[in-house]
mmCIF file of the C-alpha atoms, coordinates in Angstrom:
data_MODEL
# 
_entry.id   MODEL 
# 
loop_
_atom_site.group_PDB 
_atom_site.id 
_atom_site.type_symbol 
_atom_site.label_atom_id 
_atom_site.label_alt_id 
_atom_site.label_comp_id 
_atom_site.label_asym_id 
_atom_site.label_entity_id 
_atom_site.label_seq_id 
_atom_site.pdbx_PDB_ins_code 
_atom_site.Cartn_x 
_atom_site.Cartn_y 
_atom_site.Cartn_z 
_atom_site.occupancy 
_atom_site.B_iso_or_equiv 
_atom_site.pdbx_formal_charge 
_atom_site.auth_seq_id 
_atom_site.auth_comp_id 
_atom_site.auth_asym_id 
_atom_site.auth_atom_id 
_atom_site.pdbx_PDB_model_num 
ATOM 1   C CA . MET A 1 1   ? 0.052   -0.034 -0.005  1.00 0.00 ? 1   MET A CA 1 
ATOM 2   C CA . SER A 1 2   ? 1.265   3.458  -0.835  1.00 0.00 ? 2   SER A CA 1 
ATOM 3   C CA . ILE A 1 3   ? 2.029   5.850  1.959   1.00 0.00 ? 3   ILE A CA 1 
ATOM 4   C CA . ASN A 1 4   ? -0.455  8.365  0.484   1.00 0.00 ? 4   ASN A CA 1 
ATOM 5   C CA . GLU A 1 5   ? -3.402  5.939  0.645   1.00 0.00 ? 5   GLU A CA 1 
ATOM 6   C CA . THR A 1 6   ? -6.035  5.960  3.469   1.00 0.00 ? 6   THR A CA 1 
ATOM 7   C CA . PRO A 1 7   ? -7.511  2.590  4.273   1.00 0.00 ? 7   PRO A CA 1 
ATOM 8   C CA . GLY A 1 8   ? -11.187 2.421  3.340   1.00 0.00 ? 8   GLY A CA 1 
ATOM 9   C CA . LYS A 1 9   ? -11.148 5.676  1.329   1.00 0.00 ? 9   LYS A CA 1 
ATOM 10  C CA . PRO A 1 10  ? -11.220 5.797  -2.557  1.00 0.00 ? 10  PRO A CA 1 
ATOM 11  C CA . LEU A 1 11  ? -8.325  7.530  -4.205  1.00 0.00 ? 11  LEU A CA 1 
ATOM 12  C CA . SER A 1 12  ? -10.568 9.627  -6.436  1.00 0.00 ? 12  SER A CA 1 
ATOM 13  C CA . GLU A 1 13  ? -12.457 11.278 -3.642  1.00 0.00 ? 13  GLU A CA 1 
ATOM 14  C CA . THR A 1 14  ? -11.300 14.826 -3.051  1.00 0.00 ? 14  THR A CA 1 
ATOM 15  C CA . PRO A 1 15  ? -12.668 17.482 -0.476  1.00 0.00 ? 15  PRO A CA 1 
ATOM 16  C CA . SER A 1 16  ? -15.494 19.441 -1.957  1.00 0.00 ? 16  SER A CA 1 
ATOM 17  C CA . GLN A 1 17  ? -14.866 23.307 -2.353  1.00 0.00 ? 17  GLN A CA 1 
ATOM 18  C CA . PRO A 1 18  ? -17.736 25.878 -2.286  1.00 0.00 ? 18  PRO A CA 1 
ATOM 19  C CA . LEU A 1 19  ? -18.476 27.631 -5.555  1.00 0.00 ? 19  LEU A CA 1 
ATOM 20  C CA . THR A 1 20  ? -17.753 31.294 -5.237  1.00 0.00 ? 20  THR A CA 1 
ATOM 21  C CA . VAL A 1 21  ? -18.176 34.204 -7.632  1.00 0.00 ? 21  VAL A CA 1 
ATOM 22  C CA . ALA A 1 22  ? -15.037 35.786 -8.802  1.00 0.00 ? 22  ALA A CA 1 
ATOM 23  C CA . PRO A 1 23  ? -14.423 39.194 -7.157  1.00 0.00 ? 23  PRO A CA 1 
ATOM 24  C CA . GLY A 1 24  ? -15.974 42.033 -9.125  1.00 0.00 ? 24  GLY A CA 1 
ATOM 25  C CA . GLU A 1 25  ? -18.208 39.641 -11.253 1.00 0.00 ? 25  GLU A CA 1 
ATOM 26  C CA . PRO A 1 26  ? -21.666 41.074 -11.182 1.00 0.00 ? 26  PRO A CA 1 
ATOM 27  C CA . GLU A 1 27  ? -24.683 38.836 -10.095 1.00 0.00 ? 27  GLU A CA 1 
ATOM 28  C CA . GLY A 1 28  ? -27.459 38.213 -12.540 1.00 0.00 ? 28  GLY A CA 1 
ATOM 29  C CA . GLN A 1 29  ? -30.977 39.533 -11.904 1.00 0.00 ? 29  GLN A CA 1 
ATOM 30  C CA . THR A 1 30  ? -34.321 38.368 -13.081 1.00 0.00 ? 30  THR A CA 1 
ATOM 31  C CA . ILE A 1 31  ? -36.827 41.112 -13.664 1.00 0.00 ? 31  ILE A CA 1 
ATOM 32  C CA . THR A 1 32  ? -40.640 40.410 -14.204 1.00 0.00 ? 32  THR A CA 1 
ATOM 33  C CA . VAL A 1 33  ? -42.424 42.788 -16.534 1.00 0.00 ? 33  VAL A CA 1 
ATOM 34  C CA . ILE A 1 34  ? -46.096 43.113 -16.477 1.00 0.00 ? 34  ILE A CA 1 
ATOM 35  C CA . GLY A 1 35  ? -48.192 41.878 -19.486 1.00 0.00 ? 35  GLY A CA 1 
ATOM 36  C CA . PHE A 1 36  ? -51.022 43.226 -21.518 1.00 0.00 ? 36  PHE A CA 1 
ATOM 37  C CA . GLY A 1 37  ? -54.051 42.204 -19.514 1.00 0.00 ? 37  GLY A CA 1 
ATOM 38  C CA . ARG A 1 38  ? -52.981 43.678 -16.097 1.00 0.00 ? 38  ARG A CA 1 
ATOM 39  C CA . ARG A 1 39  ? -51.797 46.922 -17.789 1.00 0.00 ? 39  ARG A CA 1 
ATOM 40  C CA . LEU A 1 40  ? -55.038 47.207 -19.723 1.00 0.00 ? 40  LEU A CA 1 
ATOM 41  C CA . VAL A 1 41  ? -56.950 46.916 -16.530 1.00 0.00 ? 41  VAL A CA 1 
ATOM 42  C CA . ALA A 1 42  ? -54.905 49.678 -14.953 1.00 0.00 ? 42  ALA A CA 1 
ATOM 43  C CA . TYR A 1 43  ? -55.361 51.829 -18.037 1.00 0.00 ? 43  TYR A CA 1 
ATOM 44  C CA . ILE A 1 44  ? -59.138 51.425 -17.867 1.00 0.00 ? 44  ILE A CA 1 
ATOM 45  C CA . ILE A 1 45  ? -59.095 52.633 -14.253 1.00 0.00 ? 45  ILE A CA 1 
ATOM 46  C CA . ASP A 1 46  ? -57.204 55.768 -15.286 1.00 0.00 ? 46  ASP A CA 1 
ATOM 47  C CA . GLY A 1 47  ? -59.517 56.236 -18.250 1.00 0.00 ? 47  GLY A CA 1 
ATOM 48  C CA . VAL A 1 48  ? -62.593 56.137 -15.995 1.00 0.00 ? 48  VAL A CA 1 
ATOM 49  C CA . ILE A 1 49  ? -60.976 58.699 -13.522 1.00 0.00 ? 49  ILE A CA 1 
ATOM 50  C CA . LEU A 1 50  ? -60.183 60.979 -16.501 1.00 0.00 ? 50  LEU A CA 1 
ATOM 51  C CA . TRP A 1 51  ? -63.625 60.547 -17.939 1.00 0.00 ? 51  TRP A CA 1 
ATOM 52  C CA . VAL A 1 52  ? -65.355 61.597 -14.704 1.00 0.00 ? 52  VAL A CA 1 
ATOM 53  C CA . LEU A 1 53  ? -63.063 64.656 -14.509 1.00 0.00 ? 53  LEU A CA 1 
ATOM 54  C CA . GLY A 1 54  ? -63.805 65.508 -18.180 1.00 0.00 ? 54  GLY A CA 1 
ATOM 55  C CA . LEU A 1 55  ? -67.618 65.088 -17.508 1.00 0.00 ? 55  LEU A CA 1 
ATOM 56  C CA . CYS A 1 56  ? -67.451 67.430 -14.511 1.00 0.00 ? 56  CYS A CA 1 
ATOM 57  C CA . LEU A 1 57  ? -65.455 69.956 -16.439 1.00 0.00 ? 57  LEU A CA 1 
ATOM 58  C CA . SER A 1 58  ? -68.006 69.773 -19.324 1.00 0.00 ? 58  SER A CA 1 
ATOM 59  C CA . PHE A 1 59  ? -70.977 70.377 -17.130 1.00 0.00 ? 59  PHE A CA 1 
ATOM 60  C CA . GLY A 1 60  ? -69.158 73.292 -15.412 1.00 0.00 ? 60  GLY A CA 1 
ATOM 61  C CA . ILE A 1 61  ? -68.227 75.055 -18.620 1.00 0.00 ? 61  ILE A CA 1 
ATOM 62  C CA . LEU A 1 62  ? -71.338 74.319 -20.654 1.00 0.00 ? 62  LEU A CA 1 
ATOM 63  C CA . SER A 1 63  ? -73.704 75.441 -17.817 1.00 0.00 ? 63  SER A CA 1 
ATOM 64  C CA . LEU A 1 64  ? -71.915 78.744 -17.803 1.00 0.00 ? 64  LEU A CA 1 
ATOM 65  C CA . THR A 1 65  ? -72.602 79.302 -21.538 1.00 0.00 ? 65  THR A CA 1 
ATOM 66  C CA . ALA A 1 66  ? -75.824 77.365 -22.075 1.00 0.00 ? 66  ALA A CA 1 
ATOM 67  C CA . ALA A 1 67  ? -78.214 80.085 -20.720 1.00 0.00 ? 67  ALA A CA 1 
ATOM 68  C CA . GLY A 1 68  ? -78.816 82.788 -23.272 1.00 0.00 ? 68  GLY A CA 1 
ATOM 69  C CA . ALA A 1 69  ? -75.587 81.915 -25.135 1.00 0.00 ? 69  ALA A CA 1 
ATOM 70  C CA . SER A 1 70  ? -75.218 82.096 -28.871 1.00 0.00 ? 70  SER A CA 1 
ATOM 71  C CA . GLN A 1 71  ? -74.409 78.932 -30.928 1.00 0.00 ? 71  GLN A CA 1 
ATOM 72  C CA . ASP A 1 72  ? -70.943 80.185 -31.494 1.00 0.00 ? 72  ASP A CA 1 
ATOM 73  C CA . ALA A 1 73  ? -70.474 80.540 -27.745 1.00 0.00 ? 73  ALA A CA 1 
ATOM 74  C CA . VAL A 1 74  ? -71.532 76.964 -27.253 1.00 0.00 ? 74  VAL A CA 1 
ATOM 75  C CA . VAL A 1 75  ? -69.186 75.668 -30.036 1.00 0.00 ? 75  VAL A CA 1 
ATOM 76  C CA . GLY A 1 76  ? -66.376 77.670 -28.504 1.00 0.00 ? 76  GLY A CA 1 
ATOM 77  C CA . ALA A 1 77  ? -67.120 76.103 -25.036 1.00 0.00 ? 77  ALA A CA 1 
ATOM 78  C CA . ASN A 1 78  ? -67.046 72.654 -26.548 1.00 0.00 ? 78  ASN A CA 1 
ATOM 79  C CA . VAL A 1 79  ? -63.694 73.410 -28.017 1.00 0.00 ? 79  VAL A CA 1 
ATOM 80  C CA . ALA A 1 80  ? -62.370 74.689 -24.791 1.00 0.00 ? 80  ALA A CA 1 
ATOM 81  C CA . VAL A 1 81  ? -63.552 71.613 -22.928 1.00 0.00 ? 81  VAL A CA 1 
ATOM 82  C CA . GLN A 1 82  ? -61.813 69.400 -25.345 1.00 0.00 ? 82  GLN A CA 1 
ATOM 83  C CA . CYS A 1 83  ? -58.518 71.416 -25.072 1.00 0.00 ? 83  CYS A CA 1 
ATOM 84  C CA . VAL A 1 84  ? -58.689 71.409 -21.282 1.00 0.00 ? 84  VAL A CA 1 
ATOM 85  C CA . SER A 1 85  ? -59.475 67.699 -21.170 1.00 0.00 ? 85  SER A CA 1 
ATOM 86  C CA . LEU A 1 86  ? -56.241 66.965 -23.176 1.00 0.00 ? 86  LEU A CA 1 
ATOM 87  C CA . LEU A 1 87  ? -54.236 69.116 -20.769 1.00 0.00 ? 87  LEU A CA 1 
ATOM 88  C CA . ILE A 1 88  ? -55.709 67.329 -17.832 1.00 0.00 ? 88  ILE A CA 1 
ATOM 89  C CA . ALA A 1 89  ? -54.746 63.928 -19.310 1.00 0.00 ? 89  ALA A CA 1 
ATOM 90  C CA . LEU A 1 90  ? -51.261 65.146 -20.040 1.00 0.00 ? 90  LEU A CA 1 
ATOM 91  C CA . ALA A 1 91  ? -50.800 66.512 -16.472 1.00 0.00 ? 91  ALA A CA 1 
ATOM 92  C CA . TYR A 1 92  ? -52.415 63.348 -14.968 1.00 0.00 ? 92  TYR A CA 1 
ATOM 93  C CA . PHE A 1 93  ? -50.087 60.856 -16.591 1.00 0.00 ? 93  PHE A CA 1 
ATOM 94  C CA . VAL A 1 94  ? -46.915 62.899 -16.586 1.00 0.00 ? 94  VAL A CA 1 
ATOM 95  C CA . ILE A 1 95  ? -47.130 64.111 -12.911 1.00 0.00 ? 95  ILE A CA 1 
ATOM 96  C CA . PHE A 1 96  ? -48.001 60.642 -11.557 1.00 0.00 ? 96  PHE A CA 1 
ATOM 97  C CA . TRP A 1 97  ? -45.199 58.898 -13.643 1.00 0.00 ? 97  TRP A CA 1 
ATOM 98  C CA . ALA A 1 98  ? -42.603 61.530 -12.558 1.00 0.00 ? 98  ALA A CA 1 
ATOM 99  C CA . THR A 1 99  ? -43.288 61.795 -8.930  1.00 0.00 ? 99  THR A CA 1 
ATOM 100 C CA . SER A 1 100 ? -44.404 58.299 -7.940  1.00 0.00 ? 100 SER A CA 1 
ATOM 101 C CA . ASP A 1 101 ? -43.872 56.160 -10.966 1.00 0.00 ? 101 ASP A CA 1 
ATOM 102 C CA . GLN A 1 102 ? -47.600 55.115 -10.591 1.00 0.00 ? 102 GLN A CA 1 
ATOM 103 C CA . THR A 1 103 ? -50.957 56.383 -11.857 1.00 0.00 ? 103 THR A CA 1 
ATOM 104 C CA . PRO A 1 104 ? -53.909 55.505 -9.587  1.00 0.00 ? 104 PRO A CA 1 
ATOM 105 C CA . GLY A 1 105 ? -54.682 52.743 -12.058 1.00 0.00 ? 105 GLY A CA 1 
ATOM 106 C CA . LYS A 1 106 ? -51.368 51.251 -11.523 1.00 0.00 ? 106 LYS A CA 1 
ATOM 107 C CA . MET A 1 107 ? -51.438 51.723 -7.819  1.00 0.00 ? 107 MET A CA 1 
ATOM 108 C CA . THR A 1 108 ? -54.580 49.677 -7.657  1.00 0.00 ? 108 THR A CA 1 
ATOM 109 C CA . LEU A 1 109 ? -52.931 46.838 -9.570  1.00 0.00 ? 109 LEU A CA 1 
ATOM 110 C CA . GLY A 1 110 ? -49.611 47.083 -7.680  1.00 0.00 ? 110 GLY A CA 1 
ATOM 111 C CA . ILE A 1 111 ? -47.425 47.966 -10.621 1.00 0.00 ? 111 ILE A CA 1 
ATOM 112 C CA . LYS A 1 112 ? -45.131 50.867 -11.604 1.00 0.00 ? 112 LYS A CA 1 
ATOM 113 C CA . VAL A 1 113 ? -43.296 52.425 -14.421 1.00 0.00 ? 113 VAL A CA 1 
ATOM 114 C CA . ILE A 1 114 ? -39.532 52.524 -14.367 1.00 0.00 ? 114 ILE A CA 1 
ATOM 115 C CA . GLU A 1 115 ? -36.713 53.324 -16.917 1.00 0.00 ? 115 GLU A CA 1 
ATOM 116 C CA . THR A 1 116 ? -34.925 50.339 -18.437 1.00 0.00 ? 116 THR A CA 1 
ATOM 117 C CA . ASP A 1 117 ? -31.726 51.041 -16.278 1.00 0.00 ? 117 ASP A CA 1 
ATOM 118 C CA . GLY A 1 118 ? -33.910 50.534 -13.130 1.00 0.00 ? 118 GLY A CA 1 
ATOM 119 C CA . SER A 1 119 ? -34.102 54.237 -12.294 1.00 0.00 ? 119 SER A CA 1 
ATOM 120 C CA . PRO A 1 120 ? -37.225 56.283 -11.664 1.00 0.00 ? 120 PRO A CA 1 
ATOM 121 C CA . VAL A 1 121 ? -38.874 57.954 -14.530 1.00 0.00 ? 121 VAL A CA 1 
ATOM 122 C CA . THR A 1 122 ? -37.678 61.532 -14.962 1.00 0.00 ? 122 THR A CA 1 
ATOM 123 C CA . TRP A 1 123 ? -39.848 64.468 -16.047 1.00 0.00 ? 123 TRP A CA 1 
ATOM 124 C CA . GLY A 1 124 ? -38.462 64.445 -19.577 1.00 0.00 ? 124 GLY A CA 1 
ATOM 125 C CA . LYS A 1 125 ? -39.065 60.702 -19.996 1.00 0.00 ? 125 LYS A CA 1 
ATOM 126 C CA . ALA A 1 126 ? -42.584 61.174 -18.519 1.00 0.00 ? 126 ALA A CA 1 
ATOM 127 C CA . ILE A 1 127 ? -43.394 63.737 -21.276 1.00 0.00 ? 127 ILE A CA 1 
ATOM 128 C CA . LEU A 1 128 ? -41.688 61.685 -23.954 1.00 0.00 ? 128 LEU A CA 1 
ATOM 129 C CA . ARG A 1 129 ? -43.678 58.562 -22.732 1.00 0.00 ? 129 ARG A CA 1 
ATOM 130 C CA . TYR A 1 130 ? -47.058 60.551 -23.001 1.00 0.00 ? 130 TYR A CA 1 
ATOM 131 C CA . ILE A 1 131 ? -46.163 61.581 -26.553 1.00 0.00 ? 131 ILE A CA 1 
ATOM 132 C CA . GLY A 1 132 ? -45.663 57.822 -27.184 1.00 0.00 ? 132 GLY A CA 1 
ATOM 133 C CA . TYR A 1 133 ? -49.086 57.173 -25.698 1.00 0.00 ? 133 TYR A CA 1 
ATOM 134 C CA . ILE A 1 134 ? -50.552 59.507 -28.414 1.00 0.00 ? 134 ILE A CA 1 
ATOM 135 C CA . ILE A 1 135 ? -48.455 57.761 -31.163 1.00 0.00 ? 135 ILE A CA 1 
ATOM 136 C CA . SER A 1 136 ? -49.516 54.270 -29.851 1.00 0.00 ? 136 SER A CA 1 
ATOM 137 C CA . GLY A 1 137 ? -53.314 55.136 -30.051 1.00 0.00 ? 137 GLY A CA 1 
ATOM 138 C CA . LEU A 1 138 ? -53.068 56.886 -33.431 1.00 0.00 ? 138 LEU A CA 1 
ATOM 139 C CA . VAL A 1 139 ? -52.706 53.672 -35.563 1.00 0.00 ? 139 VAL A CA 1 
ATOM 140 C CA . LEU A 1 140 ? -55.802 51.742 -34.289 1.00 0.00 ? 140 LEU A CA 1 
ATOM 141 C CA . ALA A 1 141 ? -54.160 51.373 -30.857 1.00 0.00 ? 141 ALA A CA 1 
ATOM 142 C CA . LEU A 1 142 ? -51.507 49.054 -32.494 1.00 0.00 ? 142 LEU A CA 1 
ATOM 143 C CA . GLY A 1 143 ? -48.807 50.602 -30.253 1.00 0.00 ? 143 GLY A CA 1 
ATOM 144 C CA . PHE A 1 144 ? -50.665 49.337 -27.171 1.00 0.00 ? 144 PHE A CA 1 
ATOM 145 C CA . ILE A 1 145 ? -51.548 45.946 -28.707 1.00 0.00 ? 145 ILE A CA 1 
ATOM 146 C CA . TRP A 1 146 ? -47.835 45.588 -29.340 1.00 0.00 ? 146 TRP A CA 1 
ATOM 147 C CA . ILE A 1 147 ? -47.305 44.954 -25.552 1.00 0.00 ? 147 ILE A CA 1 
ATOM 148 C CA . ALA A 1 148 ? -48.955 41.574 -25.889 1.00 0.00 ? 148 ALA A CA 1 
ATOM 149 C CA . PHE A 1 149 ? -46.411 40.334 -28.569 1.00 0.00 ? 149 PHE A CA 1 
ATOM 150 C CA . ASP A 1 150 ? -43.194 42.085 -27.405 1.00 0.00 ? 150 ASP A CA 1 
ATOM 151 C CA . SER A 1 151 ? -40.745 39.795 -25.488 1.00 0.00 ? 151 SER A CA 1 
ATOM 152 C CA . LYS A 1 152 ? -40.145 42.575 -22.954 1.00 0.00 ? 152 LYS A CA 1 
ATOM 153 C CA . ARG A 1 153 ? -43.809 43.672 -22.914 1.00 0.00 ? 153 ARG A CA 1 
ATOM 154 C CA . GLN A 1 154 ? -43.022 47.199 -24.182 1.00 0.00 ? 154 GLN A CA 1 
ATOM 155 C CA . GLY A 1 155 ? -45.556 49.153 -26.056 1.00 0.00 ? 155 GLY A CA 1 
ATOM 156 C CA . TRP A 1 156 ? -44.373 51.798 -28.618 1.00 0.00 ? 156 TRP A CA 1 
ATOM 157 C CA . HIS A 1 157 ? -44.555 54.368 -25.844 1.00 0.00 ? 157 HIS A CA 1 
ATOM 158 C CA . ASP A 1 158 ? -42.315 52.172 -23.732 1.00 0.00 ? 158 ASP A CA 1 
ATOM 159 C CA . LYS A 1 159 ? -39.722 51.826 -26.462 1.00 0.00 ? 159 LYS A CA 1 
ATOM 160 C CA . ILE A 1 160 ? -39.713 55.553 -27.275 1.00 0.00 ? 160 ILE A CA 1 
ATOM 161 C CA . ALA A 1 161 ? -39.182 56.379 -23.593 1.00 0.00 ? 161 ALA A CA 1 
ATOM 162 C CA . ASN A 1 162 ? -37.154 53.364 -22.695 1.00 0.00 ? 162 ASN A CA 1 
ATOM 163 C CA . THR A 1 163 ? -39.451 52.157 -19.826 1.00 0.00 ? 163 THR A CA 1 
ATOM 164 C CA . TYR A 1 164 ? -40.661 49.044 -18.303 1.00 0.00 ? 164 TYR A CA 1 
ATOM 165 C CA . VAL A 1 165 ? -43.774 48.281 -16.289 1.00 0.00 ? 165 VAL A CA 1 
ATOM 166 C CA . VAL A 1 166 ? -42.946 45.967 -13.393 1.00 0.00 ? 166 VAL A CA 1 
ATOM 167 C CA . HIS A 1 167 ? -44.191 45.126 -9.900  1.00 0.00 ? 167 HIS A CA 1 
ATOM 168 C CA . LYS A 1 168 ? -44.251 48.013 -7.345  1.00 0.00 ? 168 LYS A CA 1 
ATOM 169 C CA . ASP A 1 169 ? -41.486 46.416 -5.228  1.00 0.00 ? 169 ASP A CA 1 
ATOM 170 C CA . THR A 1 170 ? -39.047 45.776 -8.086  1.00 0.00 ? 170 THR A CA 1 
ATOM 171 C CA . GLU A 1 171 ? -35.601 47.288 -7.667  1.00 0.00 ? 171 GLU A CA 1 
ATOM 172 C CA . PHE A 1 172 ? -32.712 46.645 -9.886  1.00 0.00 ? 172 PHE A CA 1 
ATOM 173 C CA . SER A 1 173 ? -29.631 48.103 -11.342 1.00 0.00 ? 173 SER A CA 1 
ATOM 174 C CA . ALA A 1 174 ? -28.531 47.709 -14.993 1.00 0.00 ? 174 ALA A CA 1 
ATOM 175 C CA . THR A 1 175 ? -24.829 47.412 -13.985 1.00 0.00 ? 175 THR A CA 1 
ATOM 176 C CA . GLY A 1 176 ? -25.131 43.613 -13.831 1.00 0.00 ? 176 GLY A CA 1 
ATOM 177 C CA . PRO A 1 177 ? -26.713 41.203 -16.320 1.00 0.00 ? 177 PRO A CA 1 
ATOM 178 C CA . VAL A 1 178 ? -30.513 41.511 -16.425 1.00 0.00 ? 178 VAL A CA 1 
ATOM 179 C CA . THR A 1 179 ? -32.952 38.732 -17.421 1.00 0.00 ? 179 THR A CA 1 
ATOM 180 C CA . ILE A 1 180 ? -36.373 39.950 -18.496 1.00 0.00 ? 180 ILE A CA 1 
ATOM 181 C CA . VAL A 1 181 ? -39.379 37.519 -17.728 1.00 0.00 ? 181 VAL A CA 1 
ATOM 182 C CA . PRO A 1 182 ? -43.044 38.389 -18.862 1.00 0.00 ? 182 PRO A CA 1 
ATOM 183 C CA . SER A 1 183 ? -45.492 37.959 -15.967 1.00 0.00 ? 183 SER A CA 1 
ATOM 184 C CA . ASP A 1 184 ? -48.025 36.524 -18.583 1.00 0.00 ? 184 ASP A CA 1 
ATOM 185 C CA . ALA A 1 185 ? -45.943 34.322 -20.692 1.00 0.00 ? 185 ALA A CA 1 
ATOM 186 C CA . GLY A 1 186 ? -48.086 32.215 -23.105 1.00 0.00 ? 186 GLY A CA 1 
ATOM 187 C CA . SER A 1 187 ? -51.319 34.081 -22.250 1.00 0.00 ? 187 SER A CA 1 
ATOM 188 C CA . SER A 1 188 ? -50.977 37.541 -23.400 1.00 0.00 ? 188 SER A CA 1 
ATOM 189 C CA . VAL A 1 189 ? -51.610 36.826 -27.135 1.00 0.00 ? 189 VAL A CA 1 
ATOM 190 C CA . ALA A 1 190 ? -54.768 34.916 -26.192 1.00 0.00 ? 190 ALA A CA 1 
ATOM 191 C CA . ILE A 1 191 ? -56.009 37.851 -24.297 1.00 0.00 ? 191 ILE A CA 1 
ATOM 192 C CA . VAL A 1 192 ? -55.511 40.102 -27.271 1.00 0.00 ? 192 VAL A CA 1 
ATOM 193 C CA . LEU A 1 193 ? -57.298 37.744 -29.629 1.00 0.00 ? 193 LEU A CA 1 
ATOM 194 C CA . VAL A 1 194 ? -60.264 37.558 -27.270 1.00 0.00 ? 194 VAL A CA 1 
ATOM 195 C CA . LEU A 1 195 ? -60.429 41.375 -27.051 1.00 0.00 ? 195 LEU A CA 1 
ATOM 196 C CA . LEU A 1 196 ? -60.159 41.729 -30.842 1.00 0.00 ? 196 LEU A CA 1 
ATOM 197 C CA . PHE A 1 197 ? -63.025 39.196 -31.336 1.00 0.00 ? 197 PHE A CA 1 
ATOM 198 C CA . ILE A 1 198 ? -65.217 41.057 -28.764 1.00 0.00 ? 198 ILE A CA 1 
ATOM 199 C CA . GLY A 1 199 ? -64.239 44.371 -30.588 1.00 0.00 ? 199 GLY A CA 1 
ATOM 200 C CA . LEU A 1 200 ? -65.312 42.966 -33.978 1.00 0.00 ? 200 LEU A CA 1 
ATOM 201 C CA . ILE A 1 201 ? -68.666 41.779 -32.452 1.00 0.00 ? 201 ILE A CA 1 
ATOM 202 C CA . LEU A 1 202 ? -69.134 45.311 -31.037 1.00 0.00 ? 202 LEU A CA 1 
ATOM 203 C CA . VAL A 1 203 ? -68.314 46.802 -34.403 1.00 0.00 ? 203 VAL A CA 1 
ATOM 204 C CA . ALA A 1 204 ? -70.715 44.454 -36.050 1.00 0.00 ? 204 ALA A CA 1 
ATOM 205 C CA . ILE A 1 205 ? -73.499 45.426 -33.682 1.00 0.00 ? 205 ILE A CA 1 
ATOM 206 C CA . VAL A 1 206 ? -72.915 49.093 -34.099 1.00 0.00 ? 206 VAL A CA 1 
ATOM 207 C CA . VAL A 1 207 ? -72.981 48.858 -37.933 1.00 0.00 ? 207 VAL A CA 1 
ATOM 208 C CA . ILE A 1 208 ? -76.229 46.798 -37.733 1.00 0.00 ? 208 ILE A CA 1 
ATOM 209 C CA . ALA A 1 209 ? -77.697 49.259 -35.475 1.00 0.00 ? 209 ALA A CA 1 
ATOM 210 C CA . ILE A 1 210 ? -76.879 52.208 -37.738 1.00 0.00 ? 210 ILE A CA 1 
ATOM 211 C CA . LEU A 1 211 ? -78.267 50.396 -40.749 1.00 0.00 ? 211 LEU A CA 1 
ATOM 212 C CA . LEU A 1 212 ? -81.366 49.704 -38.915 1.00 0.00 ? 212 LEU A CA 1 
ATOM 213 C CA . LEU A 1 213 ? -81.802 53.434 -37.829 1.00 0.00 ? 213 LEU A CA 1 
ATOM 214 C CA . LEU A 1 214 ? -80.743 54.938 -41.077 1.00 0.00 ? 214 LEU A CA 1 
ATOM 215 C CA . GLY A 1 215 ? -82.148 52.236 -43.478 1.00 0.00 ? 215 GLY A CA 1 
ATOM 216 C CA . PRO A 1 216 ? -85.356 53.901 -44.128 1.00 0.00 ? 216 PRO A CA 1 
ATOM 217 C CA . VAL A 1 217 ? -83.654 57.259 -44.751 1.00 0.00 ? 217 VAL A CA 1 
ATOM 218 C CA . ILE A 1 218 ? -81.205 55.839 -47.065 1.00 0.00 ? 218 ILE A CA 1 
ATOM 219 C CA . GLY A 1 219 ? -83.918 53.875 -48.857 1.00 0.00 ? 219 GLY A CA 1 
ATOM 220 C CA . ASN A 1 220 ? -85.964 57.060 -49.387 1.00 0.00 ? 220 ASN A CA 1 
ATOM 221 C CA . VAL A 1 221 ? -82.870 58.896 -50.673 1.00 0.00 ? 221 VAL A CA 1 
ATOM 222 C CA . PHE A 1 222 ? -82.220 55.999 -52.959 1.00 0.00 ? 222 PHE A CA 1 
ATOM 223 C CA . SER A 1 223 ? -85.882 55.955 -54.162 1.00 0.00 ? 223 SER A CA 1 
ATOM 224 C CA . ASN A 1 224 ? -85.832 59.601 -54.919 1.00 0.00 ? 224 ASN A CA 1 
ATOM 225 C CA . ILE A 1 225 ? -82.628 59.270 -56.986 1.00 0.00 ? 225 ILE A CA 1 
ATOM 226 C CA . VAL A 1 226 ? -84.067 56.438 -58.947 1.00 0.00 ? 226 VAL A CA 1 
ATOM 227 C CA . GLU A 1 227 ? -87.397 58.373 -59.423 1.00 0.00 ? 227 GLU A CA 1 
ATOM 228 C CA . GLY A 1 228 ? -85.524 61.378 -60.573 1.00 0.00 ? 228 GLY A CA 1 
ATOM 229 C CA . LEU A 1 229 ? -83.659 59.381 -63.118 1.00 0.00 ? 229 LEU A CA 1 
ATOM 230 C CA . THR A 1 230 ? -86.728 57.605 -64.530 1.00 0.00 ? 230 THR A CA 1 
ATOM 231 C CA . THR A 1 231 ? -89.064 60.645 -64.662 1.00 0.00 ? 231 THR A CA 1 
ATOM 232 C CA . PRO A 1 232 ? -89.148 61.966 -68.322 1.00 0.00 ? 232 PRO A CA 1 
ATOM 233 C CA . VAL A 1 233 ? -87.928 65.461 -68.820 1.00 0.00 ? 233 VAL A CA 1 
ATOM 234 C CA . PRO A 1 234 ? -90.653 67.803 -70.133 1.00 0.00 ? 234 PRO A CA 1 
ATOM 235 C CA . GLN A 1 235 ? -90.121 68.784 -73.656 1.00 0.00 ? 235 GLN A CA 1 
# 
């Protein structure tokens, strides 16, 4: 027996060493980004709040101009209501994003907006994100639907402003490697398809209702046109 052998112990066995991360090597982080469905609910809550504010504003302004006001004054009041409503929406989203990272809708759902490096949203990025909101909604809301298909669950407004929507307790720094994981992996596309199906049904109902209401009118107009074409011209 060799002098280095220990009775009853295999030669191949060596003391185990703990695995350690090399000094200065950053640790990886996994960040869960919020999917389409939850963000849609938050947006609906914010939309309802803004709708109520706009309704109160409309009653307030129109009541001041309705009594004895001219038609031009009423039209001007309506334009003023629309302009002020847009400014209220701008202030609503920008102020909440820049001061608390959360609108009331997002507070209710326990989510927040952050920049892609993990820092809070700045005033400049908040304004840029609202501009992205407008762009996202201009093309049949395609910029919002994009969230469901994007691997990082970013809409066009998120990509424009470099933002993520995450859980309210999420904290991270982009100095280390970051892995993005959607909260609704595998289900977001299905939600969009269901919403599109519902939307098509609603559009069909609206079209049918319009046809039922305007059908007689359209029929009379068409009959008058045909009658005018068939009536002989006096010589």
